N, CA, C and O of each residue as an XYZ file, in Angstrom:
248
protein
N     -30.076     58.232    -88.050
C     -29.926     58.555    -89.466
C     -28.647     59.369    -89.654
O     -28.368     60.283    -88.878
N     -27.892     59.043    -90.660
C     -26.657     59.762    -90.958
C     -26.636     60.095    -92.442
O     -26.816     59.219    -93.287
N     -26.418     61.356    -92.749
C     -26.422     61.796    -94.143
C     -25.170     62.602    -94.433
O     -24.726     63.404    -93.611
N     -24.602     62.377    -95.620
C     -23.473     63.181    -96.065
C     -23.968     64.243    -97.028
O     -24.847     64.002    -97.855
N     -23.383     65.426    -96.899
C     -23.762     66.551    -97.750
C     -22.490     67.174    -98.304
O     -21.525     67.389    -97.571
N     -22.493     67.460    -99.595
C     -21.402     68.193   -100.225
C     -21.907     69.583   -100.543
O     -22.934     69.747   -101.201
N     -21.175     70.591   -100.069
C     -21.609     71.980   -100.241
C     -20.536     72.781   -100.965
O     -19.342     72.506   -100.843
N     -20.980     73.759   -101.709
C     -20.068     74.723   -102.323
C     -20.497     76.104   -101.862
O     -21.618     76.537   -102.129
N     -19.602     76.790   -101.172
C     -19.855     78.156   -100.744
C     -19.189     79.103   -101.728
O     -18.070     78.854   -102.175
N     -19.873     80.186   -102.067
C     -19.284     81.230   -102.887
C     -19.578     82.552   -102.181
O     -20.660     83.124   -102.310
N     -18.582     83.015   -101.436
C     -18.735     84.175   -100.574
C     -17.432     84.970   -100.555
O     -16.446     84.586   -101.184
N     -17.445     86.090    -99.820
C     -16.203     86.828    -99.607
C     -15.320     86.019    -98.665
O     -15.794     85.101    -97.995
N     -14.053     86.358    -98.616
C     -13.120     85.644    -97.749
C     -13.558     85.752    -96.280
O     -13.457     84.783    -95.527
N     -14.038     86.916    -95.885
C     -14.516     87.122    -94.508
C     -15.726     86.243    -94.205
O     -15.808     85.651    -93.130
N     -16.660     86.156    -95.143
C     -17.838     85.297    -94.952
C     -17.436     83.824    -94.835
O     -18.010     83.088    -94.032
N     -16.456     83.391    -95.629
C     -15.994     82.008    -95.542
C     -15.387     81.719    -94.177
O     -15.547     80.618    -93.650
N     -14.697     82.689    -93.604
C     -14.136     82.515    -92.265
C     -15.250     82.346    -91.229
O     -15.125     81.550    -90.299
N     -16.336     83.099    -91.397
C     -17.482     82.955    -90.485
C     -18.123     81.579    -90.612
O     -18.462     80.953    -89.608
N     -18.288     81.110    -91.841
C     -18.844     79.768    -92.044
C     -17.910     78.710    -91.457
O     -18.383     77.735    -90.874
N     -16.606     78.881    -91.598
C     -15.645     77.945    -91.037
C     -15.810     77.884    -89.512
O     -15.811     76.801    -88.927
N     -15.949     79.049    -88.879
C     -16.162     79.100    -87.428
C     -17.453     78.373    -87.056
O     -17.462     77.569    -86.124
N     -18.538     78.645    -87.772
C     -19.832     78.042    -87.468
C     -19.791     76.522    -87.620
O     -20.264     75.796    -86.745
N     -19.233     76.046    -88.719
C     -19.163     74.605    -88.941
C     -18.250     73.934    -87.913
O     -18.530     72.815    -87.483
N     -17.174     74.595    -87.519
C     -16.301     74.059    -86.478
C     -17.040     73.960    -85.147
O     -16.862     72.992    -84.408
N     -17.859     74.946    -84.841
C     -18.669     74.924    -83.624
C     -19.661     73.765    -83.650
O     -19.804     73.051    -82.657
N     -20.345     73.575    -84.770
C     -21.300     72.470    -84.890
C     -20.592     71.114    -84.802
O     -21.134     70.154    -84.253
N     -19.374     71.051    -85.352
C     -18.569     69.827    -85.269
C     -18.186     69.548    -83.812
O     -18.267     68.406    -83.360
N     -17.771     70.581    -83.079
C     -17.354     70.387    -81.681
C     -18.525     69.963    -80.789
O     -18.320     69.319    -79.759
N     -19.747     70.323    -81.180
C     -20.936     69.930    -80.417
C     -21.467     68.555    -80.838
O     -22.425     68.050    -80.252
N     -20.840     67.953    -81.855
C     -21.244     66.630    -82.300
C     -22.450     66.603    -83.217
O     -22.985     65.531    -83.502
N     -22.890     67.771    -83.686
C     -24.054     67.831    -84.574
C     -23.704     67.439    -86.006
O     -24.529     66.888    -86.734
N     -22.476     67.731    -86.390
C     -21.978     67.363    -87.718
C     -20.558     66.847    -87.571
O     -19.926     67.021    -86.529
N     -20.065     66.215    -88.617
C     -18.655     65.864    -88.728
C     -18.165     66.414    -90.051
O     -18.682     66.053    -91.108
N     -17.167     67.288    -89.999
C     -16.579     67.825    -91.229
C     -15.642     66.756    -91.775
O     -14.642     66.411    -91.144
N     -15.973     66.233    -92.954
C     -15.201     65.153    -93.570
C     -14.080     65.673    -94.461
O     -12.971     65.140    -94.453
N     -14.376     66.716    -95.226
C     -13.386     67.317    -96.136
C     -13.660     68.797    -96.233
O     -14.805     69.242    -96.158
N     -12.579     69.565    -96.404
C     -12.730     71.010    -96.596
C     -11.603     71.482    -97.489
O     -10.429     71.286    -97.172
N     -11.953     72.104    -98.609
C     -10.926     72.609    -99.521
C     -10.437     73.967    -99.031
O     -11.049     74.598    -98.169
N      -9.336     74.390    -99.597
C      -8.901     75.762    -99.351
C      -9.814     76.690   -100.157
O     -10.431     76.240   -101.123
N      -9.918     77.952    -99.793
C     -10.706     78.894   -100.597
C     -10.011     79.167   -101.934
O      -8.806     79.411   -101.986
N     -10.796     79.120   -103.011
C     -10.294     79.419   -104.357
C     -10.870     80.749   -104.809
O     -12.085     80.940   -104.761
N     -10.022     81.671   -105.246
C     -10.498     82.968   -105.717
C     -11.184     82.803   -107.064
O     -10.686     82.102   -107.945
N     -12.335     83.459   -107.217
C     -13.020     83.453   -108.501
C     -12.190     84.211   -109.526
O     -11.363     85.052   -109.173
N     -12.414     83.909   -110.774
C     -11.655     84.528   -111.864
C     -12.054     85.991   -112.048
O     -13.124     86.419   -111.616
N     -11.189     86.729   -112.686
C     -11.479     88.114   -113.022
C     -11.395     89.029   -111.810
O     -10.584     88.821   -110.907
N     -12.244     90.038   -111.811
C     -12.220     91.053   -110.760
C     -13.161     90.738   -109.601
O     -13.376     91.582   -108.731
N     -13.712     89.553   -109.584
C     -14.647     89.163   -108.531
C     -13.965     89.183   -107.164
O     -12.797     88.818   -107.032
N     -14.708     89.610   -106.162
C     -14.217     89.607   -104.784
C     -14.598     88.322   -104.059
O     -14.315     88.164   -102.871
N     -15.240     87.406   -104.777
C     -15.737     86.183   -104.155
C     -14.732     85.042   -104.261
O     -13.901     84.986   -105.167
N     -14.847     84.143   -103.301
C     -14.042     82.922   -103.247
C     -14.983     81.729   -103.204
O     -16.124     81.854   -102.760
N     -14.513     80.572   -103.663
C     -15.284     79.326   -103.581
C     -14.592     78.400   -102.599
O     -13.365     78.353   -102.519
N     -15.412     77.660   -101.849
C     -14.866     76.649   -100.952
C     -15.818     75.465   -100.955
O     -17.037     75.629   -100.916
N     -15.242     74.268   -101.003
C     -16.014     73.033   -101.055
C     -15.868     72.312    -99.718
O     -14.760     72.132    -99.213
N     -17.000     71.905    -99.157
C     -17.005     71.255    -97.846
C     -17.925     70.049    -97.894
O     -19.035     70.118    -98.420
N     -17.447     68.937    -97.335
C     -18.266     67.733    -97.224
C     -18.461     67.465    -95.736
O     -17.494     67.383    -94.979
N     -19.727     67.329    -95.323
C     -20.035     67.065    -93.924
C     -20.942     65.850    -93.795
O     -21.601     65.430    -94.746
N     -20.952     65.311    -92.605
C     -21.898     64.240    -92.256
C     -22.785     64.803    -91.158
O     -22.291     65.298    -90.145
N     -24.101     64.727    -91.361
C     -25.039     65.139    -90.327
C     -25.164     64.021    -89.300
O     -25.384     62.866    -89.665
N     -25.028     64.349    -88.046
C     -25.145     63.367    -86.966
C     -26.508     63.533    -86.312
O     -26.651     64.183    -85.276
N     -27.506     62.923    -86.949
C     -28.888     63.073    -86.493
C     -29.397     61.733    -86.000
O     -29.308     60.729    -86.707
N     -29.924     61.719    -84.803
C     -30.559     60.530    -84.258
C     -32.061     60.756    -84.199
O     -32.533     61.622    -83.463
N     -32.802     59.991    -84.961
C     -34.263     60.147    -84.961
C     -34.908     58.950    -84.307
O     -36.133     58.886    -84.207
């Protein structure tokens, strides 16, 4: 079974870096394939949060 998922993260820049590391690790182990990844976009106003859009494919064999 193979499924594509589109995700939107809204976190601090540091948290996005941690998610990037985690998803890269899962990709290197063959559990997922990162298909697309946007750059982090800063939220408007005084918010400290950033948005990032990521599309992955789950590599699941059932």
